[in-house]
PDB file of all heavy atoms in Angstrom:
ATOM      1  N   MET A   1      24.949  15.137   6.170  1.00  0.00           N
ATOM      2  CA  MET A   1      23.557  15.377   5.954  1.00  0.00           C
ATOM      3  C   MET A   1      22.768  14.245   6.600  1.00  0.00           C
ATOM      4  O   MET A   1      23.074  13.076   6.420  1.00  0.00           O
ATOM      5  CB  MET A   1      23.270  15.425   4.450  1.00  0.00           C
ATOM      6  CG  MET A   1      21.826  15.660   4.139  1.00  0.00           C
ATOM      7  SD  MET A   1      21.440  15.549   2.383  1.00  0.00           S
ATOM      8  CE  MET A   1      22.239  16.985   1.765  1.00  0.00           C
ATOM      9  N   SER A   2      21.773  14.587   7.372  1.00  0.00           N
ATOM     10  CA  SER A   2      20.945  13.559   7.997  1.00  0.00           C
ATOM     11  C   SER A   2      19.510  13.671   7.493  1.00  0.00           C
ATOM     12  O   SER A   2      19.029  14.756   7.174  1.00  0.00           O
ATOM     13  CB  SER A   2      20.976  13.699   9.518  1.00  0.00           C
ATOM     14  OG  SER A   2      20.362  14.904   9.908  1.00  0.00           O
ATOM     15  N   PHE A   3      18.873  12.526   7.415  1.00  0.00           N
ATOM     16  CA  PHE A   3      17.494  12.480   6.963  1.00  0.00           C
ATOM     17  C   PHE A   3      16.618  12.000   8.108  1.00  0.00           C
ATOM     18  O   PHE A   3      17.001  11.118   8.866  1.00  0.00           O
ATOM     19  CB  PHE A   3      17.348  11.533   5.775  1.00  0.00           C
ATOM     20  CG  PHE A   3      18.087  12.002   4.553  1.00  0.00           C
ATOM     21  CD1 PHE A   3      19.335  11.500   4.248  1.00  0.00           C
ATOM     22  CD2 PHE A   3      17.529  12.950   3.719  1.00  0.00           C
ATOM     23  CE1 PHE A   3      20.025  11.919   3.132  1.00  0.00           C
ATOM     24  CE2 PHE A   3      18.207  13.387   2.592  1.00  0.00           C
ATOM     25  CZ  PHE A   3      19.449  12.878   2.302  1.00  0.00           C
ATOM     26  N   ARG A   4      15.463  12.575   8.220  1.00  0.00           N
ATOM     27  CA  ARG A   4      14.537  12.181   9.269  1.00  0.00           C
ATOM     28  C   ARG A   4      13.265  11.671   8.602  1.00  0.00           C
ATOM     29  O   ARG A   4      12.734  12.297   7.707  1.00  0.00           O
ATOM     30  CB  ARG A   4      14.207  13.377  10.162  1.00  0.00           C
ATOM     31  CG  ARG A   4      13.255  13.015  11.283  1.00  0.00           C
ATOM     32  CD  ARG A   4      13.065  14.158  12.227  1.00  0.00           C
ATOM     33  NE  ARG A   4      14.321  14.347  12.936  1.00  0.00           N
ATOM     34  CZ  ARG A   4      14.526  15.297  13.826  1.00  0.00           C
ATOM     35  NH1 ARG A   4      13.589  16.169  14.090  1.00  0.00           N
ATOM     36  NH2 ARG A   4      15.677  15.397  14.438  1.00  0.00           N
ATOM     37  N   GLY A   5      12.802  10.519   9.052  1.00  0.00           N
ATOM     38  CA  GLY A   5      11.587   9.938   8.485  1.00  0.00           C
ATOM     39  C   GLY A   5      10.467   9.956   9.511  1.00  0.00           C
ATOM     40  O   GLY A   5      10.700  10.014  10.719  1.00  0.00           O
ATOM     41  N   PHE A   6       9.286   9.916   9.033  1.00  0.00           N
ATOM     42  CA  PHE A   6       8.117   9.887   9.889  1.00  0.00           C
ATOM     43  C   PHE A   6       7.269   8.681   9.532  1.00  0.00           C
ATOM     44  O   PHE A   6       7.146   8.316   8.359  1.00  0.00           O
ATOM     45  CB  PHE A   6       7.278  11.163   9.712  1.00  0.00           C
ATOM     46  CG  PHE A   6       8.002  12.403  10.129  1.00  0.00           C
ATOM     47  CD1 PHE A   6       8.675  13.167   9.192  1.00  0.00           C
ATOM     48  CD2 PHE A   6       8.023  12.796  11.451  1.00  0.00           C
ATOM     49  CE1 PHE A   6       9.350  14.310   9.557  1.00  0.00           C
ATOM     50  CE2 PHE A   6       8.704  13.930  11.833  1.00  0.00           C
ATOM     51  CZ  PHE A   6       9.364  14.693  10.899  1.00  0.00           C
ATOM     52  N   THR A   7       6.681   8.061  10.520  1.00  0.00           N
ATOM     53  CA  THR A   7       5.794   6.926  10.324  1.00  0.00           C
ATOM     54  C   THR A   7       4.431   7.279  10.886  1.00  0.00           C
ATOM     55  O   THR A   7       4.332   7.780  12.013  1.00  0.00           O
ATOM     56  CB  THR A   7       6.336   5.679  11.041  1.00  0.00           C
ATOM     57  OG1 THR A   7       7.636   5.393  10.539  1.00  0.00           O
ATOM     58  CG2 THR A   7       5.444   4.485  10.810  1.00  0.00           C
ATOM     59  N   TYR A   8       3.417   7.031  10.098  1.00  0.00           N
ATOM     60  CA  TYR A   8       2.049   7.321  10.523  1.00  0.00           C
ATOM     61  C   TYR A   8       1.234   6.036  10.484  1.00  0.00           C
ATOM     62  O   TYR A   8       1.344   5.257   9.546  1.00  0.00           O
ATOM     63  CB  TYR A   8       1.397   8.362   9.604  1.00  0.00           C
ATOM     64  CG  TYR A   8       2.084   9.695   9.640  1.00  0.00           C
ATOM     65  CD1 TYR A   8       3.033  10.039   8.695  1.00  0.00           C
ATOM     66  CD2 TYR A   8       1.803  10.608  10.644  1.00  0.00           C
ATOM     67  CE1 TYR A   8       3.678  11.263   8.730  1.00  0.00           C
ATOM     68  CE2 TYR A   8       2.432  11.837  10.691  1.00  0.00           C
ATOM     69  CZ  TYR A   8       3.364  12.151   9.728  1.00  0.00           C
ATOM     70  OH  TYR A   8       3.993  13.368   9.776  1.00  0.00           O
ATOM     71  N   ARG A   9       0.426   5.833  11.477  1.00  0.00           N
ATOM     72  CA  ARG A   9      -0.449   4.667  11.508  1.00  0.00           C
ATOM     73  C   ARG A   9      -1.754   5.042  10.815  1.00  0.00           C
ATOM     74  O   ARG A   9      -2.390   6.025  11.166  1.00  0.00           O
ATOM     75  CB  ARG A   9      -0.730   4.238  12.949  1.00  0.00           C
ATOM     76  CG  ARG A   9      -1.600   2.983  13.026  1.00  0.00           C
ATOM     77  CD  ARG A   9      -1.783   2.522  14.453  1.00  0.00           C
ATOM     78  NE  ARG A   9      -0.529   2.142  15.067  1.00  0.00           N
ATOM     79  CZ  ARG A   9       0.031   0.939  14.958  1.00  0.00           C
ATOM     80  NH1 ARG A   9      -0.562   0.010  14.268  1.00  0.00           N
ATOM     81  NH2 ARG A   9       1.169   0.670  15.555  1.00  0.00           N
ATOM     82  N   LEU A  10      -2.125   4.231   9.825  1.00  0.00           N
ATOM     83  CA  LEU A  10      -3.362   4.483   9.105  1.00  0.00           C
ATOM     84  C   LEU A  10      -4.520   3.824   9.849  1.00  0.00           C
ATOM     85  O   LEU A  10      -4.389   2.741  10.393  1.00  0.00           O
ATOM     86  CB  LEU A  10      -3.277   3.912   7.690  1.00  0.00           C
ATOM     87  CG  LEU A  10      -2.210   4.504   6.787  1.00  0.00           C
ATOM     88  CD1 LEU A  10      -2.227   3.794   5.437  1.00  0.00           C
ATOM     89  CD2 LEU A  10      -2.435   5.988   6.589  1.00  0.00           C
ATOM     90  N   LYS A  11      -5.635   4.504   9.860  1.00  0.00           N
ATOM     91  CA  LYS A  11      -6.852   3.945  10.448  1.00  0.00           C
ATOM     92  C   LYS A  11      -7.971   4.047   9.415  1.00  0.00           C
ATOM     93  O   LYS A  11      -8.869   4.879   9.525  1.00  0.00           O
ATOM     94  CB  LYS A  11      -7.235   4.715  11.718  1.00  0.00           C
ATOM     95  CG  LYS A  11      -6.218   4.612  12.825  1.00  0.00           C
ATOM     96  CD  LYS A  11      -6.642   5.381  14.041  1.00  0.00           C
ATOM     97  CE  LYS A  11      -5.556   5.321  15.105  1.00  0.00           C
ATOM     98  NZ  LYS A  11      -5.898   6.130  16.272  1.00  0.00           N
ATOM     99  N   PRO A  12      -7.891   3.179   8.378  1.00  0.00           N
ATOM    100  CA  PRO A  12      -8.875   3.275   7.299  1.00  0.00           C
ATOM    101  C   PRO A  12     -10.237   2.736   7.731  1.00  0.00           C
ATOM    102  O   PRO A  12     -10.325   1.833   8.573  1.00  0.00           O
ATOM    103  CB  PRO A  12      -8.282   2.403   6.203  1.00  0.00           C
ATOM    104  CG  PRO A  12      -7.471   1.391   6.936  1.00  0.00           C
ATOM    105  CD  PRO A  12      -6.918   2.122   8.133  1.00  0.00           C
ATOM    106  N   ASN A  13     -11.279   3.295   7.135  1.00  0.00           N
ATOM    107  CA  ASN A  13     -12.604   2.715   7.363  1.00  0.00           C
ATOM    108  C   ASN A  13     -12.734   1.491   6.458  1.00  0.00           C
ATOM    109  O   ASN A  13     -11.818   1.148   5.714  1.00  0.00           O
ATOM    110  CB  ASN A  13     -13.708   3.751   7.111  1.00  0.00           C
ATOM    111  CG  ASN A  13     -13.709   4.283   5.701  1.00  0.00           C
ATOM    112  OD1 ASN A  13     -13.338   3.590   4.766  1.00  0.00           O
ATOM    113  ND2 ASN A  13     -14.112   5.532   5.534  1.00  0.00           N
ATOM    114  N   ALA A  14     -13.857   0.828   6.492  1.00  0.00           N
ATOM    115  CA  ALA A  14     -14.025  -0.428   5.757  1.00  0.00           C
ATOM    116  C   ALA A  14     -13.871  -0.222   4.253  1.00  0.00           C
ATOM    117  O   ALA A  14     -13.244  -1.044   3.567  1.00  0.00           O
ATOM    118  CB  ALA A  14     -15.379  -1.031   6.072  1.00  0.00           C
ATOM    119  N   LEU A  15     -14.408   0.864   3.725  1.00  0.00           N
ATOM    120  CA  LEU A  15     -14.313   1.130   2.284  1.00  0.00           C
ATOM    121  C   LEU A  15     -12.871   1.388   1.867  1.00  0.00           C
ATOM    122  O   LEU A  15     -12.403   0.863   0.843  1.00  0.00           O
ATOM    123  CB  LEU A  15     -15.190   2.329   1.922  1.00  0.00           C
ATOM    124  CG  LEU A  15     -15.300   2.669   0.446  1.00  0.00           C
ATOM    125  CD1 LEU A  15     -15.906   1.505  -0.323  1.00  0.00           C
ATOM    126  CD2 LEU A  15     -16.129   3.924   0.260  1.00  0.00           C
ATOM    127  N   GLN A  16     -12.151   2.164   2.654  1.00  0.00           N
ATOM    128  CA  GLN A  16     -10.750   2.455   2.338  1.00  0.00           C
ATOM    129  C   GLN A  16      -9.892   1.195   2.453  1.00  0.00           C
ATOM    130  O   GLN A  16      -8.995   0.975   1.637  1.00  0.00           O
ATOM    131  CB  GLN A  16     -10.216   3.530   3.280  1.00  0.00           C
ATOM    132  CG  GLN A  16     -10.819   4.889   3.054  1.00  0.00           C
ATOM    133  CD  GLN A  16     -10.464   5.869   4.150  1.00  0.00           C
ATOM    134  OE1 GLN A  16     -10.274   5.476   5.310  1.00  0.00           O
ATOM    135  NE2 GLN A  16     -10.387   7.140   3.797  1.00  0.00           N
ATOM    136  N   GLU A  17     -10.164   0.368   3.459  1.00  0.00           N
ATOM    137  CA  GLU A  17      -9.382  -0.856   3.632  1.00  0.00           C
ATOM    138  C   GLU A  17      -9.583  -1.784   2.432  1.00  0.00           C
ATOM    139  O   GLU A  17      -8.622  -2.390   1.944  1.00  0.00           O
ATOM    140  CB  GLU A  17      -9.803  -1.575   4.918  1.00  0.00           C
ATOM    141  CG  GLU A  17      -8.940  -2.763   5.248  1.00  0.00           C
ATOM    142  CD  GLU A  17      -9.228  -3.351   6.606  1.00  0.00           C
ATOM    143  OE1 GLU A  17     -10.023  -2.773   7.362  1.00  0.00           O
ATOM    144  OE2 GLU A  17      -8.645  -4.406   6.903  1.00  0.00           O
ATOM    145  N   GLU A  18     -10.809  -1.873   1.932  1.00  0.00           N
ATOM    146  CA  GLU A  18     -11.078  -2.686   0.748  1.00  0.00           C
ATOM    147  C   GLU A  18     -10.313  -2.146  -0.454  1.00  0.00           C
ATOM    148  O   GLU A  18      -9.747  -2.910  -1.242  1.00  0.00           O
ATOM    149  CB  GLU A  18     -12.579  -2.714   0.463  1.00  0.00           C
ATOM    150  CG  GLU A  18     -12.961  -3.561  -0.720  1.00  0.00           C
ATOM    151  CD  GLU A  18     -12.659  -5.028  -0.551  1.00  0.00           C
ATOM    152  OE1 GLU A  18     -12.693  -5.510   0.598  1.00  0.00           O
ATOM    153  OE2 GLU A  18     -12.370  -5.685  -1.562  1.00  0.00           O
ATOM    154  N   ALA A  19     -10.261  -0.821  -0.601  1.00  0.00           N
ATOM    155  CA  ALA A  19      -9.524  -0.213  -1.712  1.00  0.00           C
ATOM    156  C   ALA A  19      -8.030  -0.498  -1.585  1.00  0.00           C
ATOM    157  O   ALA A  19      -7.360  -0.779  -2.591  1.00  0.00           O
ATOM    158  CB  ALA A  19      -9.778   1.290  -1.749  1.00  0.00           C
ATOM    159  N   PHE A  20      -7.475  -0.446  -0.373  1.00  0.00           N
ATOM    160  CA  PHE A  20      -6.054  -0.745  -0.162  1.00  0.00           C
ATOM    161  C   PHE A  20      -5.748  -2.189  -0.539  1.00  0.00           C
ATOM    162  O   PHE A  20      -4.737  -2.475  -1.185  1.00  0.00           O
ATOM    163  CB  PHE A  20      -5.656  -0.510   1.298  1.00  0.00           C
ATOM    164  CG  PHE A  20      -5.624   0.928   1.717  1.00  0.00           C
ATOM    165  CD1 PHE A  20      -5.768   1.272   3.053  1.00  0.00           C
ATOM    166  CD2 PHE A  20      -5.451   1.947   0.794  1.00  0.00           C
ATOM    167  CE1 PHE A  20      -5.736   2.596   3.456  1.00  0.00           C
ATOM    168  CE2 PHE A  20      -5.414   3.268   1.183  1.00  0.00           C
ATOM    169  CZ  PHE A  20      -5.556   3.594   2.517  1.00  0.00           C
ATOM    170  N   LEU A  21      -6.613  -3.104  -0.134  1.00  0.00           N
ATOM    171  CA  LEU A  21      -6.396  -4.518  -0.443  1.00  0.00           C
ATOM    172  C   LEU A  21      -6.475  -4.771  -1.946  1.00  0.00           C
ATOM    173  O   LEU A  21      -5.687  -5.535  -2.501  1.00  0.00           O
ATOM    174  CB  LEU A  21      -7.412  -5.386   0.303  1.00  0.00           C
ATOM    175  CG  LEU A  21      -7.245  -5.452   1.813  1.00  0.00           C
ATOM    176  CD1 LEU A  21      -8.407  -6.204   2.452  1.00  0.00           C
ATOM    177  CD2 LEU A  21      -5.925  -6.076   2.195  1.00  0.00           C
ATOM    178  N   GLN A  22      -7.415  -4.111  -2.617  1.00  0.00           N
ATOM    179  CA  GLN A  22      -7.536  -4.256  -4.056  1.00  0.00           C
ATOM    180  C   GLN A  22      -6.295  -3.690  -4.753  1.00  0.00           C
ATOM    181  O   GLN A  22      -5.767  -4.296  -5.684  1.00  0.00           O
ATOM    182  CB  GLN A  22      -8.791  -3.550  -4.555  1.00  0.00           C
ATOM    183  CG  GLN A  22      -9.068  -3.770  -6.016  1.00  0.00           C
ATOM    184  CD  GLN A  22     -10.365  -3.128  -6.453  1.00  0.00           C
ATOM    185  OE1 GLN A  22     -10.982  -2.392  -5.696  1.00  0.00           O
ATOM    186  NE2 GLN A  22     -10.773  -3.397  -7.669  1.00  0.00           N
ATOM    187  N   PHE A  23      -5.826  -2.547  -4.296  1.00  0.00           N
ATOM    188  CA  PHE A  23      -4.627  -1.931  -4.875  1.00  0.00           C
ATOM    189  C   PHE A  23      -3.416  -2.848  -4.695  1.00  0.00           C
ATOM    190  O   PHE A  23      -2.625  -3.041  -5.624  1.00  0.00           O
ATOM    191  CB  PHE A  23      -4.377  -0.575  -4.218  1.00  0.00           C
ATOM    192  CG  PHE A  23      -3.179   0.144  -4.759  1.00  0.00           C
ATOM    193  CD1 PHE A  23      -3.227   0.759  -5.988  1.00  0.00           C
ATOM    194  CD2 PHE A  23      -2.004   0.198  -4.027  1.00  0.00           C
ATOM    195  CE1 PHE A  23      -2.110   1.417  -6.491  1.00  0.00           C
ATOM    196  CE2 PHE A  23      -0.883   0.851  -4.520  1.00  0.00           C
ATOM    197  CZ  PHE A  23      -0.941   1.467  -5.757  1.00  0.00           C
ATOM    198  N   ALA A  24      -3.280  -3.430  -3.502  1.00  0.00           N
ATOM    199  CA  ALA A  24      -2.160  -4.338  -3.241  1.00  0.00           C
ATOM    200  C   ALA A  24      -2.245  -5.562  -4.152  1.00  0.00           C
ATOM    201  O   ALA A  24      -1.224  -6.044  -4.650  1.00  0.00           O
ATOM    202  CB  ALA A  24      -2.153  -4.757  -1.780  1.00  0.00           C
ATOM    203  N   GLY A  25      -3.449  -6.062  -4.382  1.00  0.00           N
ATOM    204  CA  GLY A  25      -3.619  -7.209  -5.265  1.00  0.00           C
ATOM    205  C   GLY A  25      -3.228  -6.892  -6.692  1.00  0.00           C
ATOM    206  O   GLY A  25      -2.590  -7.705  -7.370  1.00  0.00           O
ATOM    207  N   VAL A  26      -3.598  -5.712  -7.172  1.00  0.00           N
ATOM    208  CA  VAL A  26      -3.230  -5.303  -8.532  1.00  0.00           C
ATOM    209  C   VAL A  26      -1.715  -5.149  -8.642  1.00  0.00           C
ATOM    210  O   VAL A  26      -1.108  -5.583  -9.627  1.00  0.00           O
ATOM    211  CB  VAL A  26      -3.952  -4.004  -8.925  1.00  0.00           C
ATOM    212  CG1 VAL A  26      -3.414  -3.451 -10.222  1.00  0.00           C
ATOM    213  CG2 VAL A  26      -5.451  -4.243  -9.041  1.00  0.00           C
ATOM    214  N   CYS A  27      -1.107  -4.549  -7.636  1.00  0.00           N
ATOM    215  CA  CYS A  27       0.357  -4.388  -7.650  1.00  0.00           C
ATOM    216  C   CYS A  27       1.048  -5.746  -7.687  1.00  0.00           C
ATOM    217  O   CYS A  27       2.020  -5.938  -8.419  1.00  0.00           O
ATOM    218  CB  CYS A  27       0.819  -3.598  -6.429  1.00  0.00           C
ATOM    219  SG  CYS A  27       0.387  -1.858  -6.494  1.00  0.00           S
ATOM    220  N   ARG A  28       0.539  -6.693  -6.905  1.00  0.00           N
ATOM    221  CA  ARG A  28       1.120  -8.036  -6.876  1.00  0.00           C
ATOM    222  C   ARG A  28       0.974  -8.702  -8.244  1.00  0.00           C
ATOM    223  O   ARG A  28       1.903  -9.353  -8.732  1.00  0.00           O
ATOM    224  CB  ARG A  28       0.447  -8.862  -5.783  1.00  0.00           C
ATOM    225  CG  ARG A  28       1.039 -10.237  -5.590  1.00  0.00           C
ATOM    226  CD  ARG A  28       0.497 -10.939  -4.346  1.00  0.00           C
ATOM    227  NE  ARG A  28      -0.957 -10.973  -4.293  1.00  0.00           N
ATOM    228  CZ  ARG A  28      -1.710 -10.267  -3.425  1.00  0.00           C
ATOM    229  NH1 ARG A  28      -1.148  -9.493  -2.531  1.00  0.00           N
ATOM    230  NH2 ARG A  28      -3.020 -10.356  -3.441  1.00  0.00           N
ATOM    231  N   LEU A  29      -0.186  -8.546  -8.882  1.00  0.00           N
ATOM    232  CA  LEU A  29      -0.416  -9.121 -10.205  1.00  0.00           C
ATOM    233  C   LEU A  29       0.569  -8.549 -11.224  1.00  0.00           C
ATOM    234  O   LEU A  29       1.195  -9.296 -11.993  1.00  0.00           O
ATOM    235  CB  LEU A  29      -1.845  -8.846 -10.651  1.00  0.00           C
ATOM    236  CG  LEU A  29      -2.192  -9.255 -12.083  1.00  0.00           C
ATOM    237  CD1 LEU A  29      -2.152 -10.769 -12.221  1.00  0.00           C
ATOM    238  CD2 LEU A  29      -3.534  -8.706 -12.485  1.00  0.00           C
ATOM    239  N   VAL A  30       0.727  -7.239 -11.233  1.00  0.00           N
ATOM    240  CA  VAL A  30       1.646  -6.603 -12.184  1.00  0.00           C
ATOM    241  C   VAL A  30       3.080  -7.059 -11.925  1.00  0.00           C
ATOM    242  O   VAL A  30       3.823  -7.345 -12.865  1.00  0.00           O
ATOM    243  CB  VAL A  30       1.521  -5.058 -12.093  1.00  0.00           C
ATOM    244  CG1 VAL A  30       2.610  -4.373 -12.889  1.00  0.00           C
ATOM    245  CG2 VAL A  30       0.141  -4.612 -12.571  1.00  0.00           C
ATOM    246  N   TRP A  31       3.466  -7.151 -10.666  1.00  0.00           N
ATOM    247  CA  TRP A  31       4.819  -7.594 -10.332  1.00  0.00           C
ATOM    248  C   TRP A  31       5.062  -9.020 -10.839  1.00  0.00           C
ATOM    249  O   TRP A  31       6.077  -9.306 -11.463  1.00  0.00           O
ATOM    250  CB  TRP A  31       5.027  -7.542  -8.816  1.00  0.00           C
ATOM    251  CG  TRP A  31       6.339  -8.099  -8.385  1.00  0.00           C
ATOM    252  CD1 TRP A  31       6.588  -9.343  -7.913  1.00  0.00           C
ATOM    253  CD2 TRP A  31       7.609  -7.427  -8.422  1.00  0.00           C
ATOM    254  NE1 TRP A  31       7.920  -9.504  -7.637  1.00  0.00           N
ATOM    255  CE2 TRP A  31       8.571  -8.338  -7.938  1.00  0.00           C
ATOM    256  CE3 TRP A  31       8.001  -6.162  -8.798  1.00  0.00           C
ATOM    257  CZ2 TRP A  31       9.909  -8.018  -7.834  1.00  0.00           C
ATOM    258  CZ3 TRP A  31       9.351  -5.837  -8.690  1.00  0.00           C
ATOM    259  CH2 TRP A  31      10.282  -6.755  -8.217  1.00  0.00           C
ATOM    260  N   ASN A  32       4.097  -9.902 -10.598  1.00  0.00           N
ATOM    261  CA  ASN A  32       4.253 -11.296 -11.028  1.00  0.00           C
ATOM    262  C   ASN A  32       4.277 -11.410 -12.552  1.00  0.00           C
ATOM    263  O   ASN A  32       5.009 -12.243 -13.089  1.00  0.00           O
ATOM    264  CB  ASN A  32       3.153 -12.170 -10.428  1.00  0.00           C
ATOM    265  CG  ASN A  32       3.360 -12.386  -8.943  1.00  0.00           C
ATOM    266  OD1 ASN A  32       4.485 -12.379  -8.460  1.00  0.00           O
ATOM    267  ND2 ASN A  32       2.279 -12.573  -8.216  1.00  0.00           N
ATOM    268  N   LEU A  33       3.496 -10.601 -13.239  1.00  0.00           N
ATOM    269  CA  LEU A  33       3.519 -10.631 -14.698  1.00  0.00           C
ATOM    270  C   LEU A  33       4.856 -10.130 -15.233  1.00  0.00           C
ATOM    271  O   LEU A  33       5.340 -10.606 -16.255  1.00  0.00           O
ATOM    272  CB  LEU A  33       2.375  -9.797 -15.266  1.00  0.00           C
ATOM    273  CG  LEU A  33       0.968 -10.380 -15.101  1.00  0.00           C
ATOM    274  CD1 LEU A  33      -0.079  -9.376 -15.574  1.00  0.00           C
ATOM    275  CD2 LEU A  33       0.842 -11.701 -15.846  1.00  0.00           C
ATOM    276  N   ALA A  34       5.444  -9.174 -14.528  1.00  0.00           N
ATOM    277  CA  ALA A  34       6.732  -8.623 -14.968  1.00  0.00           C
ATOM    278  C   ALA A  34       7.857  -9.637 -14.784  1.00  0.00           C
ATOM    279  O   ALA A  34       8.860  -9.578 -15.497  1.00  0.00           O
ATOM    280  CB  ALA A  34       7.051  -7.353 -14.194  1.00  0.00           C
ATOM    281  N   LEU A  35       7.702 -10.551 -13.859  1.00  0.00           N
ATOM    282  CA  LEU A  35       8.729 -11.564 -13.659  1.00  0.00           C
ATOM    283  C   LEU A  35       8.655 -12.547 -14.797  1.00  0.00           C
ATOM    284  O   LEU A  35       9.460 -13.103 -15.322  1.00  0.00           O
ATOM    285  CB  LEU A  35       8.517 -12.321 -12.339  1.00  0.00           C
ATOM    286  CG  LEU A  35       8.690 -11.487 -11.076  1.00  0.00           C
ATOM    287  CD1 LEU A  35       8.366 -12.353  -9.867  1.00  0.00           C
ATOM    288  CD2 LEU A  35      10.101 -10.966 -10.966  1.00  0.00           C
TER     289      LEU A  35
END
């Protein structure tokens, strides 16, 4: 059985990029608290 993956390049606008950065920060905070 073989699996095929796809990679897509995101081109977020300024509002979406800010939301991605905020989401990444929250994920990092939760990860560090879990440690």
